[in-house]
Steps between C-alpha positions, in 0.01 A plus 500: 500500500126527448539433128702188574233369735235565236699304242541212744129506575417489129725196452395332828395181322845455347670569833269251667612224261871563555467561876546130605858504372590815692323385815687168496824681414461733799412215738756240392787717367501854638371429852755217572787732403404769750399246762840329473670835564287546812557138602880525465520729806275279713516163669204278410432128506202521264236461771572716803541873537771681309783651703698794363875430508628782281804394298589211729407248230756653267764530775458133591513400136833671434647338814371153413776280350235283334377798298845577364553132422184486286619814321827323415310186391263699282773703328705185435203314349405806294850533353540127437166469324425823315842584357565173311131454423459836323819449298387151393150629420648763269717241325208259460279774356775607258548143375125436459465826308763397244362437152659154476305376805175325412198413721525825696154446650605161637805649671298787646252259657773264621702769673190655657366172647712514821334832588158333529623180667375442856764604752456182706592293193801724433625460859466120483700493175778718635515314831557184298761666283697655788456225760800460729535124450306389192449823309543510125760779521715302743464192278657686208766652725606152609502383138759761410709423807391781732377477857136527598372837619271514805279769348251521786762505778649841417348842453679546166370168367141578604521844339624343177206255501243778556669723242497213248125453552434870448724523193346188343148626561541855368753445221229440239284786629780754449606337173148558362517865605838543333377317191210742464749786519729339246217462252441876514858582395507596129654222292667763284754552777600134498513493120724807493727347764518179297598693188771678698641163605407525870533182701215357708666625818535852358138496388392386844699763690463795261139461386306257717609621844457877434160451335383276785606740775142591608399132505812409698423779747146367543615140555771606746256714697237225515761238590627726778153541644429128468843407633436677830153349529617139482267293714352196330824323410665500847166454676413186306858374507577557868167576669409787731779430747776494234693189610754545220774759558481794262139437394340777707397808296357837600142419401518159670635672813216754484241227445628301796499801732148598398312174447696254715600716797211751467732802516299697245645838588856375461412325173355828367824677592698234312278552195578871488873442534468253213317767299787745555763239404317415176457870422870578547622205293242571227621860485861381467395267217322789330808722520723216376297386199312814396765706323258736323324805639156359411 
């Protein structure tokens, strides 16, 4: 122990230069984690004195129908957005990576642009597209002889709108990740498959998918984490009070309880339940997609 302290003392100048990062990390990352655990078993409005309530915050949460409804909303939006989006991203990356496709840089930039587009602009576009009366989607539905759909009058319709925004925004982001993985696959494998007379579908399923397994696992895990932290899309679309049915998510529910109703202890309890949910689903994804022992 004494030798370690001597080494630290000798390198005190170096430690002094890197200390701001660790100080800020402890204050803004580590301390909030432990404080939220403490806060989750207390009742606090942010100003007055804290009152210990034990596990009453968690008991109330599990008895609250609104909490279970936001769970259903969040799972539905997550499934509607991430499943189709990841499949489409993989297909887009595979097509861009083909040797016959030119201007690969142009396509990479084009598909990635939605990811850096302001969310307010995205919401305005999708509100116009899915408008109940004069939306672009309903216009085309009428043109082909179908009835209009009141997207914002049903929970399913609202979930589809939010899921479409999420899928449109992150399709290019995941496609770029898949494309980087595709470019690392040895071309000898594709050339050998071509010589053996393999079709494009066989090449895709027998070479591309197995070689991309770690990248797919990463994208699924990150999409799972992001899917259960959906906040911006429904908040900008529907506001804090969620006037549209089916638009309320777990993080929006937590935000409203903490920063609108000043129930900080209850909001902290919700955050830890959310942490457990994300952990369980991420573990299931890991077991499903990670077939190796690595």
